[in-house]
Each structure stands twice: as C-alpha cells, then as structure tokens.
C-alpha positions in Angstrom: 1.9 -9.7 -10.0 5.5 -11.0 -9.7 6.1 -14.7 -8.7 6.8 -15.5 -5.2 9.4 -17.8 -5.6 12.2 -16.0 -7.1 11.5 -12.8 -6.4 11.6 -10.9 -2.9 8.7 -10.1 -1.0 7.7 -6.2 -1.9 5.9 -3.8 0.8 4.9 -0.6 -0.5 4.3 2.1 2.5 2.4 4.4 1.4 2.1 7.9 3.6 4.2 6.8 6.2 3.3 10.0 9.5 5.9 10.4 11.3 4.4 9.4 14.8 3.9 5.3 13.6 5.8 3.3 14.9 9.2 1.9 12.0 8.2 -2.0 11.1 11.5 -4.0 11.9 13.2 -4.5 8.6 14.6 -8.2 6.7 16.4 -9.1 4.4 13.8 -10.8 2.0 11.1 -7.8 2.4 12.1 -5.0 -0.5 9.8 -1.6 1.6 9.6 0.3 -0.8 8.7 4.0 1.5 6.2 7.3 -0.7 4.4 9.5 0.4 3.9 13.3 1.4 7.3 15.2 0.7 6.8 17.1 3.9 7.3 13.8 6.0 10.8 12.2 3.9 13.8 13.9 6.0 11.9 12.8 8.7 11.4 8.7 7.6 15.4 8.9 5.9 16.3 10.0 10.2 14.2 7.1 10.9 15.8 4.8 8.4 20.2 6.7 9.5 18.8 6.0 13.1 18.0 2.1 13.1 20.9 1.6 10.3 18.5 0.3 7.2 20.4 0.4 3.4 18.1 2.4 2.2 18.1 4.2 -1.3 15.8 7.5 -2.2 14.5 7.2 -5.2 15.3 10.4 -7.3 19.8 9.3 -6.3 19.9 5.6 -7.5 22.5 4.8 -10.2 20.7 1.1 -11.3 22.4 -0.5 -8.1 20.1 -3.1 -6.8 17.8 -3.0 -3.8 16.6 -5.8 -3.0 16.8 -6.0 1.1 17.3 -2.0 1.1 14.3 0.7 0.8 13.6 2.7 -1.5 12.9 5.7 -0.4 10.5 7.1 -3.4 11.1 11.2 -2.9 9.6 12.2 -6.1 5.9 12.8 -6.8 3.8 11.0 -9.0 5.1 6.9 -8.2 4.1 5.6 -5.8 0.8 4.7 -8.2 3.8 2.9 -10.5 5.3 0.5 -7.7 1.6 -1.1 -6.4 2.1 -3.2 -9.7 5.5 -4.6 -8.0 3.8 -5.4 -3.9 3.3 -8.1 -2.9 2.3 -6.2 0.3 0.5 -2.1 0.3 0.7 -0.9 4.0 -2.2 2.1 2.8 -0.2 5.2 5.9 -2.3 8.1 7.4 -4.8 5.0 8.8 -3.1 4.7 11.9 -3.7 7.8 13.4 -6.8 10.3 13.2 -5.9 11.4 9.3 -8.6 9.7 7.4 -6.6 7.3 5.2 -5.7 7.4 2.1 -7.2 5.5 -1.4 -6.7 1.8 -1.9 -8.1 1.7 -5.0 -4.5 1.9 -6.1 -2.7 -1.3 -5.1 -6.4 -3.0 -5.7 -6.1 -2.4 -9.2 -3.0 -4.3 -9.1 -3.8 -7.0 -6.5 -1.9 -6.1 -3.6 -2.7 -7.0 -0.4 -4.0 -4.3 0.9 -3.2 -3.3 5.1 -5.1 -0.2 6.5 -5.0 1.5 10.0 -8.3 1.5 11.5 -8.5 5.5 10.4 -10.3 5.5 7.4 -12.6 8.5 7.8 -12.2 9.8 4.7 -12.6 6.8 2.7 -15.0 5.1 4.4 -17.4 3.9 2.2 -15.1 1.6 -0.1 -12.5 0.9 2.6 -16.4 -1.2 4.1 -17.1 -2.7 0.4 -13.7 -4.3 1.2 -14.2 -5.3 4.7 -17.7 -6.7 4.0 -16.0 -9.9 1.3 -12.9 -9.7 3.1 -10.4 -7.4 1.1 -8.6 -5.2 3.5 -6.9 -6.3 6.5 -7.3 -3.7 9.1 -5.0 -3.0 11.9 -3.9 -0.9 14.4 -0.7 0.9 16.5 -0.1 -2.2 18.4 -0.9 -5.3 16.0 0.8 -3.7 12.5 4.1 -4.9 12.8 2.6 -8.6 13.4 -0.1 -7.9 10.8 2.5 -7.5 7.8 4.8 -10.1 8.8 1.9 -12.4 9.0 0.9 -12.0 5.5 4.7 -11.5 4.3 4.7 -15.1 5.6 1.5 -16.9 4.9 1.5 -16.6 1.0 -1.7 -18.0 -0.2 -4.0 -15.7 2.4 -1.2 -12.6 0.6 -2.6 -14.3 -2.5 -5.9 -14.2 -1.8 -6.1 -10.7 -0.3 -4.7 -9.3 -3.3 -7.1 -10.7 -5.4 -10.0 -10.1 -3.6 -9.3 -6.9 -3.5 -9.1 -6.9 -7.4 -12.3 -8.2 -7.6 -13.6 -5.8 -5.7 -12.4 -3.0 -7.3 -13.6 -5.0 -10.9 -17.7 -5.1 -9.3 -17.4 -0.9 -9.6 -15.9 0.1 -12.8 -17.9 1.0 -15.3 -19.9 3.7 -13.0 -19.4 6.6 -15.8 -20.7 4.3 -18.9 -23.9 4.2 -16.6 -24.0 7.6 -15.7 -23.5 9.3 -18.8 -26.6 6.1 -20.1 -28.5 7.2 -17.8 -29.0 11.0 -18.5 -28.8 10.5 -21.9 -32.1 8.3 -20.9 -33.3 11.2 -19.6 -32.3 13.6 -21.9 -34.6 11.8 -24.5 
C-alpha cells in the first residue's frame, strides 16, 4: 500500500454492472475500473455522459491520470492494480449476480467493499464479515460508504489490514491436504 499522505486515494472498482448507481467522482480520488469487457463501452459512455475524464488502459501513452478514471480495457491487469488500491469495491454484488472474489484485494491490504449479493463467495465473505474485514453495503449506501472510507484513513487502513490478516489464516491448505493424503497412503 502506498503512503496515503503523498498520493491520491485509489479506488479499484471491479466488475461494474451496467445497472449499478454511478459514483460521484472527486479530484482527490483516482478510480480504476475493470471487469467484463462487454460492459466496457457502457462504462465509457457513462463517463462521457457525466463529463468525467478517463483514460483507456490500452490507449494510455504515459500521461498522468491523477483525478481521472483509468478504464481497464485489457485482460489480466486488475489483480496487479489492487497492489496500488486503498479501497477495492468488488462488484457483481449490488445486484443478484453473486459477487466476485475478494481474495485478490485482500492479498494487498486494500479495504474491501462489497454489496449484499455475494452468494458465489458466501463462505469467504462470511469469514471476512465475522472478523470485520469487509464492508458490506447496498445500492442506496454504496456511494456514502465509499466516501466515508476515503475520509477515514485509520478505518480504511484497519479494514485493509484485517482483510490481509484473514486471508493469511487461510493459506497453506494445499500443503496440509498433501500431508494428510501422504499419511493416508502410508
């Protein structure tokens, strides 16, 4: 995670669905939007309609993007972007789509926000909820909750640290399984 005193807050927003409420973007935040390629045009159209400056990742030529939206229109880069994120809104969860995996942003200590529809990852979400390591929101409150996290550096850092700690408790399962299988085969 970057030093929050010297850089703008980065919000990585994954898998926006075309029907979620748009967020009001402000100059001290550098949002990065990634997800399904089939909705990229919808997101770009929304940004243009709202006159929000954005840069498509595939067309970026090295210009500074602070205060703009970075629209990830390339494959496989969202995970790496989480390393720069202060906050990660992991989408597909504000509407009944089942949500997406929160482990990647947790790995990097980003504060994680999801909607209420996380059926595809219910066990891991429940584990994070029990440890207060994820913020669950809804369409009516998502904007307010994101801005509250951006304004609360201590709360944001704590949420990110808790997520990273919860993830750490879940590592090593492959080794444990292989050891158990080796014992059974003896």
